[in-house]
SELOBA-885340 format. One record per residue (C-alpha): z, x, y. Coordinates in steps of 0.1 Angstrom, whole numbers, always signed. Layout:
! SELOBA-885340
+-------+-------+-------+
|     w |     u |     v |
+-------+-------+-------+
|     Z |     X |     Y |
...
+-------+-------+-------+
//
This chain:
! SELOBA-885340
+-------+-------+-------+
|     w |     u |     v |
+-------+-------+-------+
|  +341 |  -343 |  +115 |
|  +332 |  -376 |  +130 |
|  +308 |  -359 |  +154 |
|  +290 |  -341 |  +126 |
|  +287 |  -373 |  +107 |
|  +272 |  -390 |  +137 |
|  +247 |  -363 |  +141 |
|  +238 |  -365 |  +104 |
|  +234 |  -402 |  +107 |
|  +210 |  -398 |  +137 |
|  +190 |  -371 |  +119 |
|  +186 |  -394 |   +89 |
|  +177 |  -424 |  +111 |
|  +150 |  -404 |  +128 |
|  +137 |  -384 |   +99 |
|  +136 |  -387 |   +62 |
|  +151 |  -355 |   +50 |
|  +159 |  -342 |   +15 |
|  +194 |  -330 |    +7 |
|  +184 |  -294 |   +11 |
|  +172 |  -298 |   +47 |
|  +200 |  -322 |   +56 |
|  +226 |  -297 |   +43 |
|  +209 |  -268 |   +61 |
|  +217 |  -283 |   +96 |
|  +254 |  -282 |   +87 |
|  +255 |  -249 |   +67 |
|  +289 |  -240 |   +82 |
|  +305 |  -271 |   +67 |
|  +322 |  -269 |   +34 |
|  +327 |  -233 |   +23 |
|  +313 |  -225 |   -11 |
|  +288 |  -254 |   -13 |
|  +251 |  -250 |   -16 |
|  +231 |  -268 |   +11 |
|  +217 |  -292 |   -14 |
|  +253 |  -302 |   -24 |
|  +264 |  -303 |   +13 |
|  +235 |  -326 |   +22 |
|  +242 |  -349 |    -8 |
|  +279 |  -351 |    +2 |
|  +270 |  -360 |   +38 |
|  +245 |  -387 |   +26 |
|  +270 |  -403 |    +3 |
|  +296 |  -406 |   +30 |
|  +271 |  -421 |   +54 |
|  +259 |  -446 |   +28 |
|  +294 |  -459 |   +24 |
|  +293 |  -468 |   +61 |
|  +256 |  -476 |   +65 |
|  +236 |  -491 |   +36 |
|  +204 |  -484 |   +56 |
|  +208 |  -447 |   +48 |
|  +185 |  -442 |   +18 |
|  +185 |  -418 |   -11 |
|  +169 |  -384 |    -7 |
|  +132 |  -384 |   -13 |
|  +109 |  -355 |   -24 |
|   +86 |  -362 |    +6 |
|  +110 |  -347 |   +31 |
|   +96 |  -350 |   +67 |
|  +108 |  -314 |   +74 |
|  +100 |  -291 |   +45 |
|   +72 |  -315 |   +32 |
|   +87 |  -315 |    -2 |
|   +88 |  -278 |    -6 |
|  +123 |  -278 |   -23 |
|  +109 |  -300 |   -50 |
|   +87 |  -272 |   -61 |
|  +113 |  -245 |   -64 |
|  +111 |  -244 |  -102 |
|   +73 |  -240 |  -100 |
|   +75 |  -211 |   -77 |
|  +102 |  -195 |   -98 |
|   +81 |  -198 |  -130 |
|   +50 |  -184 |  -112 |
|   +72 |  -154 |  -101 |
|   +83 |  -148 |  -137 |
|   +47 |  -148 |  -148 |
|   +37 |  -124 |  -120 |
|   +62 |   -98 |  -130 |
|   +54 |   -99 |  -168 |
|   +50 |   -63 |  -180 |
|   +69 |   -47 |  -151 |
|  +102 |   -28 |  -154 |
|  +125 |   -34 |  -124 |
|  +161 |   -40 |  -116 |
|  +160 |   -53 |   -80 |
|  +139 |   -77 |   -61 |
|  +135 |   -97 |   -29 |
|  +118 |  -130 |   -22 |
|  +100 |  -137 |   +10 |
|   +83 |  -168 |   +23 |
|   +54 |  -174 |   +48 |
|   +64 |  -207 |   +64 |
|   +39 |  -231 |   +77 |
|   +40 |  -234 |  +115 |
|   +46 |  -271 |  +113 |
|   +79 |  -267 |   +94 |
|   +91 |  -241 |  +119 |
|   +82 |  -262 |  +149 |
|   +98 |  -294 |  +136 |
|  +129 |  -275 |  +126 |
|  +133 |  -259 |  +161 |
|  +127 |  -293 |  +177 |
|  +155 |  -310 |  +157 |
|  +179 |  -281 |  +163 |
|  +175 |  -283 |  +200 |
|  +176 |  -321 |  +201 |
|  +208 |  -324 |  +182 |
|  +225 |  -291 |  +192 |
|  +225 |  -278 |  +156 |
|  +217 |  -243 |  +144 |
|  +222 |  -243 |  +107 |
|  +204 |  -221 |   +82 |
|  +166 |  -215 |   +86 |
|  +142 |  -230 |   +60 |
|  +129 |  -196 |   +50 |
|  +164 |  -182 |   +42 |
|  +173 |  -213 |   +20 |
|  +140 |  -214 |    +3 |
|  +140 |  -177 |    -6 |
|  +175 |  -180 |   -20 |
|  +168 |  -211 |   -41 |
|  +137 |  -197 |   -57 |
|  +153 |  -163 |   -60 |
|  +183 |  -176 |   -78 |
|  +163 |  -196 |  -103 |
|  +140 |  -166 |  -108 |
|  +169 |  -144 |  -116 |
|  +183 |  -170 |  -140 |
|  +151 |  -173 |  -158 |
|  +148 |  -135 |  -162 |
|  +184 |  -132 |  -174 |
|  +177 |  -159 |  -200 |
|  +149 |  -137 |  -212 |
|  +172 |  -107 |  -214 |
|  +160 |   -91 |  -182 |
|  +190 |   -92 |  -157 |
|  +179 |   -84 |  -121 |
|  +196 |   -86 |   -88 |
|  +186 |   -91 |   -51 |
|  +183 |   -60 |   -29 |
|  +178 |   -67 |    +8 |
|  +175 |   -30 |   +18 |
|  +152 |   -13 |    -8 |
|  +141 |   -37 |   -35 |
|  +118 |   -24 |   -62 |
|   +96 |   -54 |   -60 |
|   +89 |   -81 |   -34 |
|   +76 |  -116 |   -41 |
|   +59 |  -132 |   -11 |
|   +53 |  -170 |   -13 |
|   +26 |  -184 |   +11 |
|   +34 |  -221 |   +12 |
|    +3 |  -230 |   +32 |
|   -21 |  -214 |    +8 |
|    +1 |  -219 |   -23 |
|    -3 |  -182 |   -31 |
|   +22 |  -158 |   -46 |
|   +18 |  -121 |   -38 |
|   +36 |   -94 |   -57 |
|   +44 |   -60 |   -40 |
|   +56 |   -33 |   -63 |
|   +74 |    -6 |   -43 |
|   +71 |   +31 |   -50 |
|   +92 |   +51 |   -73 |
|  +105 |   +84 |   -58 |
|  +113 |  +116 |   -78 |
|  +129 |  +145 |   -61 |
|  +128 |  +181 |   -73 |
|  +122 |  +217 |   -62 |
|   +92 |  +239 |   -72 |
|   +85 |  +275 |   -74 |
|   +50 |  +289 |   -70 |
|   +40 |  +322 |   -86 |
|    +3 |  +323 |   -78 |
|   -13 |  +332 |   -43 |
|   -43 |  +309 |   -47 |
|   -27 |  +275 |   -52 |
|   -22 |  +251 |   -22 |
|    +6 |  +226 |   -22 |
|   -16 |  +196 |   -22 |
|   -52 |  +188 |   -31 |
|   -77 |  +201 |    -5 |
|  -110 |  +181 |    -2 |
|  -141 |  +202 |    +1 |
|  -149 |  +207 |   +38 |
|  -186 |  +206 |   +31 |
|  -187 |  +172 |   +13 |
|  -153 |  +159 |   +23 |
|  -143 |  +152 |   -13 |
|  -175 |  +135 |   -24 |
|  -187 |  +165 |   -46 |
|  -214 |  +190 |   -38 |
|  -228 |  +223 |   -49 |
|  -204 |  +242 |   -27 |
|  -174 |  +229 |   -46 |
|  -192 |  +226 |   -80 |
|  -190 |  +189 |   -76 |
|  -153 |  +187 |   -79 |
|  -148 |  +175 |   -43 |
|  -121 |  +202 |   -40 |
|  -117 |  +235 |   -21 |
|   -94 |  +248 |   -47 |
|   -95 |  +239 |   -84 |
|   -58 |  +229 |   -86 |
|   -27 |  +224 |   -64 |
|   +11 |  +222 |   -69 |
|    +7 |  +184 |   -66 |
|   -19 |  +182 |   -93 |
|    +3 |  +204 |  -116 |
|   +33 |  +181 |  -112 |
|   +20 |  +146 |  -109 |
|    +0 |  +138 |  -141 |
|   +28 |  +135 |  -166 |
|   +48 |  +114 |  -142 |
|   +19 |   +91 |  -134 |
|   +11 |   +88 |  -171 |
|   +47 |   +78 |  -179 |
|   +51 |   +52 |  -151 |
|   +15 |   +37 |  -154 |
|   +14 |   +38 |  -116 |
|   -18 |   +34 |   -94 |
|   -15 |   +69 |   -78 |
|    +8 |   +95 |   -63 |
|   +17 |  +110 |   -29 |
|   +34 |  +144 |   -25 |
|   +60 |  +150 |    +1 |
|   +72 |  +186 |    +6 |
|   +99 |  +201 |   +28 |
|   +73 |  +219 |   +47 |
|   +47 |  +240 |   +30 |
|   +40 |  +277 |   +24 |
|    +7 |  +293 |   +30 |
|   -17 |  +293 |    +0 |
|   -14 |  +331 |    -2 |
|   +24 |  +329 |    -2 |
|   +46 |  +328 |   -32 |
|   +76 |  +302 |   -33 |
|  +105 |  +319 |   -51 |
|  +143 |  +316 |   -50 |
|  +155 |  +281 |   -59 |
|  +122 |  +265 |   -49 |
|  +109 |  +243 |   -21 |
|  +122 |  +207 |   -22 |
|   +96 |  +179 |   -27 |
|   +94 |  +143 |   -36 |
|   +67 |  +128 |   -58 |
|   +60 |   +91 |   -48 |
|   +46 |   +70 |   -77 |
|   +28 |   +41 |   -63 |
|   +30 |    +7 |   -80 |
|   +48 |   +19 |  -111 |
|   +50 |    -4 |  -141 |
|   +78 |   +17 |  -157 |
|  +108 |   +32 |  -138 |
|  +129 |   +46 |  -167 |
|  +117 |   +81 |  -174 |
|  +129 |  +110 |  -195 |
|  +130 |  +134 |  -165 |
|  +143 |  +163 |  -185 |
|  +116 |  +163 |  -211 |
|   +89 |  +157 |  -184 |
|  +103 |  +186 |  -164 |
|   +98 |  +208 |  -196 |
|   +64 |  +195 |  -202 |
|   +54 |  +202 |  -165 |
|   +67 |  +238 |  -168 |
|   +51 |  +245 |  -202 |
|   +17 |  +233 |  -190 |
|   +19 |  +252 |  -157 |
|   +36 |  +283 |  -171 |
|   +29 |  +313 |  -148 |
|   +17 |  +291 |  -120 |
|   +46 |  +269 |  -109 |
|   +79 |  +258 |  -121 |
|   +99 |  +227 |  -112 |
|  +136 |  +220 |  -114 |
|  +163 |  +194 |  -105 |
|  +140 |  +163 |  -111 |
|  +160 |  +132 |  -102 |
|  +154 |   +97 |   -89 |
|  +160 |   +92 |   -52 |
|  +153 |   +65 |   -25 |
|  +126 |   +66 |    +1 |
|  +151 |   +78 |   +27 |
|  +150 |  +113 |   +11 |
|  +112 |  +115 |   +21 |
|  +123 |  +109 |   +57 |
|  +148 |  +137 |   +55 |
|  +122 |  +161 |   +40 |
|   +99 |  +154 |   +68 |
|  +124 |  +155 |   +97 |
|  +147 |  +183 |   +86 |
|  +136 |  +217 |  +100 |
|  +152 |  +237 |   +72 |
|  +161 |  +273 |   +76 |
|  +139 |  +297 |   +57 |
|  +143 |  +332 |   +42 |
|  +111 |  +352 |   +39 |
|  +101 |  +385 |   +25 |
|   +70 |  +402 |   +39 |
|   +50 |  +433 |   +33 |
|   +37 |  +445 |   +67 |
|   +10 |  +469 |   +75 |
|    +7 |  +488 |  +109 |
|   -24 |  +502 |  +124 |
|    -5 |  +534 |  +134 |
|   +24 |  +553 |  +118 |
|   +58 |  +542 |  +132 |
|   +93 |  +557 |  +131 |
|  +121 |  +540 |  +112 |
|  +143 |  +540 |  +143 |
|  +116 |  +522 |  +163 |
|  +114 |  +495 |  +136 |
|  +152 |  +489 |  +137 |
|  +151 |  +486 |  +175 |
|  +124 |  +460 |  +172 |
|  +145 |  +441 |  +147 |
|  +174 |  +441 |  +171 |
|  +152 |  +428 |  +199 |
|  +138 |  +400 |  +177 |
|  +174 |  +391 |  +166 |
|  +187 |  +386 |  +201 |
|  +156 |  +372 |  +218 |
|  +145 |  +335 |  +214 |
|  +109 |  +335 |  +201 |
|   +83 |  +315 |  +222 |
|   +56 |  +306 |  +198 |
|   +25 |  +287 |  +207 |
|    +9 |  +268 |  +178 |
|    -9 |  +295 |  +158 |
|   -47 |  +297 |  +160 |
|   -50 |  +294 |  +122 |
|   -34 |  +260 |  +122 |
|   -44 |  +247 |  +157 |
|   -71 |  +225 |  +141 |
|   -44 |  +204 |  +125 |
|   -13 |  +208 |  +146 |
|    -5 |  +198 |  +182 |
|   -10 |  +227 |  +207 |
|   +26 |  +232 |  +217 |
|   +50 |  +261 |  +226 |
|   +81 |  +261 |  +204 |
|  +113 |  +280 |  +208 |
|  +127 |  +293 |  +176 |
|  +153 |  +320 |  +167 |
|  +154 |  +347 |  +141 |
|  +189 |  +345 |  +125 |
|  +188 |  +377 |  +104 |
|  +161 |  +404 |  +100 |
|  +161 |  +436 |   +81 |
|  +138 |  +460 |   +63 |
|  +126 |  +495 |   +59 |
|   +95 |  +516 |   +58 |
|   +79 |  +522 |   +25 |
|   +52 |  +544 |   +41 |
|   +46 |  +555 |   +77 |
|   +23 |  +525 |   +81 |
|   +38 |  +500 |   +58 |
|   +73 |  +482 |   +57 |
|   +90 |  +456 |   +36 |
|  +110 |  +432 |   +58 |
|  +133 |  +401 |   +52 |
|  +136 |  +374 |   +78 |
|  +160 |  +345 |   +79 |
|  +148 |  +321 |  +106 |
|  +151 |  +286 |  +120 |
|  +127 |  +261 |  +106 |
|   +93 |  +260 |  +122 |
|   +90 |  +298 |  +129 |
|   +57 |  +311 |  +118 |
|   +64 |  +345 |  +102 |
|   +28 |  +359 |  +101 |
|   +25 |  +353 |  +138 |
|   +60 |  +368 |  +144 |
|   +46 |  +400 |  +131 |
|   +11 |  +399 |  +145 |
|   +17 |  +383 |  +179 |
|   -14 |  +361 |  +174 |
|   -31 |  +375 |  +204 |
|    -1 |  +370 |  +226 |
|    +6 |  +334 |  +215 |
|   +39 |  +346 |  +199 |
|   +64 |  +365 |  +222 |
|   +80 |  +387 |  +214 |
|   +64 |  +399 |  +182 |
|   +68 |  +429 |  +160 |
|   +34 |  +441 |  +169 |
|   +42 |  +439 |  +207 |
|   +75 |  +456 |  +203 |
|   +61 |  +485 |  +183 |
|   +30 |  +487 |  +205 |
|    +6 |  +487 |  +175 |
|   -12 |  +460 |  +157 |
|    +6 |  +447 |  +126 |
|    -2 |  +422 |  +100 |
|   +15 |  +405 |   +69 |
|    -3 |  +416 |   +38 |
|   +19 |  +397 |   +14 |
|   +44 |  +369 |   +21 |
|   +71 |  +353 |    -2 |
|   +93 |  +325 |    +7 |
|  +127 |  +333 |    -8 |
|  +148 |  +302 |    +1 |
|  +144 |  +268 |   +19 |
|  +179 |  +260 |   +31 |
|  +189 |  +224 |   +38 |
|  +208 |  +194 |   +25 |
|  +180 |  +169 |   +17 |
|  +198 |  +146 |    -7 |
|  +229 |  +136 |   +14 |
|  +224 |  +107 |   +38 |
+-------+-------+-------+
//
């Protein structure tokens, strides 16, 4: 203890420090004390031995009096969040370079580590911010991992920046129309600006799954916009059936976070009746978006296939058997090569069955690993997919109708 007191005395002899900054250098001393209390206690003990040790002053040589303005920053933060609904927050500070350099120099000179200025300042302002809101009937808590808002204090510029983090809503959608894309497609001719080709809508298609789901959610949250995240996507001309495709709607900068999801789900389904249907709407964290993007979910498809020549049922079953036991080497299909990397992927058919409904037509069902293109599994895509149904039957084949029956995966569990 005498060594620590001597270091504290040397610090105060060399620099005029406030109690906050003095206490920070000895943050491991005195469990349960705040740094200001720790610094005050050290100062009092030293004053009993050395009357030249003065009282703490606001013009601290280290923090430049920043801790004297904690209440001002807290009040500014309270004003900044007026009208926002949130439960969790995080404080952040941009520290002037001079404070950091002086702090590092003193730590090295006296062999002290202590708590960084930024950490202490964030905590002090955040504590008072939380207290002020609680007094106004708005209890909140700090969240270091996924706060709903972040308040960033720039001490050099005396600026306070508010960041409102997105709200994420998970669900599943079914699609019953073969002319609706998953997300908005800007017009290729005008790139979304509006022209005669798109009837000045800026869109290739008049509506999308995203545009049928998002508006009621955006209206209720008063957000600034939305982003749609799907667990893959079906072709525009494919139906999405079964339990639906998992998706997350991201509401950007929401002012309201408590939503009547059941009634909103009903509203979406009533407005989009016959086009799409959503289910299982629930609040999730941003990590679910990552799982949607990274999980190659298994899929079950139903496809109507047309052959250029009549085939025998036995030959069709033999082809199924070969596809089931042979890894599929699939180069990125020509129809998506403009937006996907040109790679050769290996995927497996997990189950396949079906029957002829005419000599030149069949209805088949395929359960595959994620990432297998079913249309190309049938057509061969000019040899880019091997083996294919067309290759094995030695006749051109194409999918005339495609339905996605299931998207299989655990997207909600961490």
